[in-house]
N, C-alpha and C positions, 0 to 999 in steps of 0.2 A: 477472642483473638485480638491482640493489640492492633489498632488502626483499621480493623475490619468494620464494614457497615452492613447492617441488615437490610439488604436491598429488596427483600420480599415485602417490606413495608411500602415500597414505592412502585413495585413492578410485579405484574403477574403475567405468566405465559401459559400456553396450552401444555398440560402435562404430557400429552401424547407426543408433542414435538420434542420435549426434553428427553423422553424415553427413546425416541427414534435416533436422536443425536448420540446419546450414550451408547446405543447399540452400534451405530456406525463406527464410533471410535473405540468401542469395546472398553469403556472406562466409566466410572462414576464421576470422575473429575478429569477434565482435560488440562494437561500441563505441557505447554508447547514452547519450543525454542525455534526462532527463525534464523535463516541464513540467506544472505544476498550474495550470490557467487561473483557477480561482476564488480562488486565493491572491493574485492581483494581482502587482504588479511589485516589491514590497518584500522578498521573501524567503519566509518560511515561516508566520508566525503570524497572518496576516490572511485574512479573507474579503472580497473586493473585487469584487462583481458589476459595478459601474459601469465599472471599468477593463477587465474582460473584454469587456463589451458594446460599449464605445465606442473603446477605445484599443489593445487587443492587436493587434499587427501580425504576421500569420501569415508573410508573405514575409520580413520582417526576421528572424524566428526561424529559418526554414529556411536563409536566407543565412548566418547565423552558424554554424549547425551544419555546413553544407557547408564553410565556411572553416576550421573546426576539425577536419575530417575525420571527423565522426561518420557512421556508416552506418545507425544505427537511431535513431528518434525515439520516445520513450515519452510518450504523452499520457494524463494522468489524465482520463478522460471522465466519471467519477462519483467524487466525493470523499466524505468522511465527512458532509458536509452533505446529500448526496443529490441535488445538482443534476446534470442530465444534459446533457453538452456536445455534443449532436447534435440533429438534427431528429427529435424523438420525438413520437409520438402517445400514448404511454403514461406516460412519466415527467414529472418537474418540470424545466422549463428556464426559469430566472428571467431569462435574458439575451436570449432570443428570437434566438439566433444559432447557426448550425450550425458550431461550432468544429472538430469532427472532419471534417466535409465540406470545410471550407476547407483544412485541412492535407493531406487526401488529394489535393485538386486541385492545390495548390502543389507537392506532393511527387512528382507523376507523372513528371516528366522529370528527377528527381534520383536519385542513387545512395543514397537514404535510405529504408529500410523503416519502416513505421509499426506500432508495437505500442501497445495501449491497456491502461490500468490501470483496474480496475472494482471499487470498494468494494462489498462484499457486505452483511455483517451490521450494520455501523455506518451508520446512516442517520438523521440528525437530522430531516429533513423528514417522512419516513414515520413517525417516532416520534410526531410531532404529529398527523398525519393519521390514523394507524392505531395508537392506543395499545394496542388489543387484541392487536396483533402484537408488542409489545415484550416482551423477556425479563422474567421475574418473579424477584424475590429469594426465596430459600428460607430465609434467616435474617435476623435483625436484627443490625445492626452499624454500624461506622464505619470509613471508609477515606479517608485523605488529606483529612480535614475533611468528608467526605460521610457524612451519616447516612442509613441506609436501614432499612426495616422489612420483615419477612417478609410476602410477599404484594404488595408494592409493585412497580411497573414500574421497570425500570432506565433511566430517563431522568434524567440528572444534568447539572450544569453542565459544559460543554466544558473540558477541561484546558489546551488550548494556544491555539486560535484565538480571535481577537477581531474585532469589527466596528466600523467607524466609520460614523456616519450621513452620507449624502451631504449636501452643502451645500444648505440650504434645505428639507430634508425632516424632518418631525417623527418622533419615535419611533413614535407611533401609526400613522402612514401607512406607515412602513418595516416595521413588524411585520406588516402585511398582505401584504407581499411575502416577508418572511422570518419565518414564524410561530414559529420556534424561538428567537427573540431574546428576551433578558431585559433588565430595566432595570438590572441590576447592572453596574458598571464597574470595570475594573482601571485605576488611574491611573498606576501605575509599572511599569517593566520590571524583572523580577527576573533573577537569574543562573541559577537552577535551571531545568530544562527546562520544567516545568509553570507557570512564572511569567514567561515572556518576552513574553507578549502584552500589549498595551495597547488599551483600548476596551471596548465593550459585550460582555458575556459571553453566548454562545448556549448552548443546551442540546444534548445529544447523546444518542442512543439506540442500544442494541444490540438488534437485532431477534431474535425467537425463530426458530431455524433449522428448527423444526417447524411454523411458521405459514404463512399464505398469502403472507408476504413472499417466500418462495422462489419461488412461482409468479410473483410480480411481477418478481423478478430475472431469471428465465428468459425472460420475455417481452421484457425489455429486451435481454438477450443476443442473442436471435433477431433482434430489430430491428436491432441494430448489425451483426452478421455478414451479414445479408441485404442491408443498404443500402450497406456500405462495404467497400472493398478494403483489408484490413489483413493484416499478416503474423503478428501475435501478439495474443492476448487473455489477459491475466493477471488473476486474481482476487486482490484485496487484501481484508483483513479477512475471510478465509475461516476464521472462528474465533469463539469466544466472547470476551467482554470480559475481558481479562487482569487488570483491576484487582480483580475479584471472583471468588470461588471457589464461589459459591452459585447460579450461573445455569446453565440456566434451569429454574425449578420451576413453570412454568405447568401447567394441567390437561392440556394437549396432551402435554407432555413426560412428565409423571408417568404418564399412562395408557399411553403408548407404552413407557416404561421398564418398568412392571410387566408389560405384555404380553410383553415380550422377555425379562425377567430374573426374573419371579415377584414375588409380593406381599411376600415376606420379604426381598428384597434391599434393602440400605440406600441411602437417598437422600443424595447429596452426598459422603459420606465412605465410599466403597467402590470396590473395583476394578470392580465391575459398572457403577457410575455413570460412572466415567471411560471405560470401554469404550463406554458408551452415547453419551457426548458425542462421542468421536472417530468413532464409527460414523455419527452424525448429520451431522457435517461432511463425512465421506467420501461420504455419500449425496448431499449437495449437489454435491460435486465431480464425481461420476459423472453427475449430471443435467446439469451445466454442460458437461462433456466431450461428452455425447451431443448436446446442442443445437448446439454448435460444429461437430462433425464431420459431423452430418447436413446441416448447412447448407453447409459448405465444408470439404473435407479439406486445403485449402491453408493454413488458419490454424492456427498453433501455439498450444496452450493452455499456461497457466502459473499459478503461484500464489506468493504471498509468505508468508514465515514470519519470525518473530522469533527471534533467538538467545537461548539461556538454558538452564537446567537442564531435563532431559527430564521427570523425574517431578513436580517441584514446580510447574513453570511450563507447559511445553508440553502435558503430559498433563492435569494437574488443572485448570488455569485456562483454557487456550486450546482444549483439545479437539482439538488437531492431532496426528495420527499421521503423521510425516514419511514413513514407508515406505508407508503406505496412499495418501497424497495424491500422492506422487511416482510411484506405480505407476499412477495414474489419469490425471494430467495430464502434458503433454509435458516441461515445464521447471520446475525449482524455483528460486526466487529468494530467498535469505536476505537480509534487510535489515540490512546491516552498517553501523551508524551510530555507532561509538564516540565520535566527536567531537561528536555532539549532546549528550553528557553534559558536555563541557567542552572548551574550546580554550585554547591558550597565549596567544592574543590577549587573553583576559580576566584573565590573571594566572597566576602559578606554580602555584597550587593547582589551577586549572581545567585547565591543561595536563597536570598529573600525573593528574588524574581521567580525562581523555580517553585518555591513554596506558595507564592501568590497564585501561580497558574495551577498548581495542584488544587488549591482551595476553589478556584474558579471552575476547573473541570468537574470536581465533585458536585459543586452547586449546579452546574449546567446539566449534569446527568440527573440529578434529583428533580429538576424542573421538566426535563424532556424525555425521561426514560419511558413514560407511558406511550410515546409515539411508536415504540418498537412492538411489532406483532410476532416476533420470532425470538428464539433464544439468543442471548448475547454472550459473546466471547471477546472480551476486550484484549487489546495488545498494548503492552507498556514497554518502556525502554530501559535497557541496561547500559547501552552505549552513551557516553558523555554524561554520566551521573555516577554517584558512588553507591556502595552496597546499601546504606541506610535509606537513601532516596529511592533506590530500586525496590526494596522491600515495602516501603511505604505505598508506592504505587500498586504493587501486586496485591496487597491487602485491601487497599481502597477500591480497586476496580475489578475485584472478583464478584461478578454479579450472580454467582451461584453455580455457574457451569465450569469454572476454572479460570485459568489465565494463560496468556501467551506473552513471551518475552522477546524483545527485539534488541540485539541480535547476537549471533554466535561470535563472530569476529569483533573484537573491541570490548567484550566482556572480560573483566579483570579476574585474577585469581581469587581475590577476596569475594567477588560477586559469585563466582562458581561455587565456593564453599557455602555461601549464604543460600544459593539456589538449592543445593543438595539438602541442606538442613531444613529449608522451607518445605521440601517434599516430604521429608521424613517426619517432621514434628508438627507442621501446620496443615498440610493436606492429608497426610497419612498414606503410607504405601499401599494399604489395602484398598484405597479409593482410586488408585491409579490403574487398576486392572478390572 
């Protein structure tokens, strides 16, 4: 297969885990398409609650997936804004619609399994409602135009997503519905990743993983797996904010750190501190796994990770230990989005930039794939790249289990045709059941 890599030369996993996963999804190969309801119908950079509430057509989505031979549907039920896309008695649902329930109902008689993505530590709404649970900066500094002071909470302007006011609704009234909205506006769309949105700028918060935010998350998880028949539950943002290296230095974290590592251990810049961060994230993963499996053993657990250098990024900034997390949760899902950095459609330079990151992500996985102790299902992007770039990623990042594509809205007609052909000619329809 053109562009495919024989990843078995780099990576081995327990055959029993592979068998269990294929059984859970009832397929030899997983072919998944993701949808982010609160991002609306225009692609990636918007929060559009009105579209999700009034216009999102669940049957139309499932018909399209079936037509294109997808056997798994990935639904983002909790995004970085904190909105819960199900019938919740605990969380914030600004659209008053049970999106997850609707997809489960429509998918019952189809050969499409449902897995959900659940944003954990990044939660804009909870950051406003519970500022005492937000991560605390341990130093004073500046990052990407953001000034922060030691002791301040890590609530900052959102880097990517923007919001348009509904017609006839004032800013004051809409802020009652979306309390993390600011009056700052991006008027133009830039080319770099963090400058592609247009509209009002919301804030975002990374919550402290040693706070009561974790208790809140676990209650939401229990609610979902109790109420809905899903095949997979994947934790996104199961990490610290990678934009900063001084989080979290709240009293909760400092007290726990000193209790575990002694009063003489250095905060922020020490091996003990980085171990503490990765242990904290692993503790949350273990709690998550326990809640899922105690509720139903039929649901596969998973987690998302970002590619990058192990020491400087994964360990020091994110607090993710790939070996620990993949030993706890059933499936690991690297987020391989090189062409979000740049696409040939925007010009020669941006195409070269995307190709460079593709090369780097492949190289990074070859060096680090041995850290995973579970099966790997990578997710790649169709949004903000072309069909050729999309297929290149899909072939390159299929680690043997299959591939996930991100995401439904924003995928072009040419890409849909390519996705269908990929299923028919490269995966083989017989492998999808």
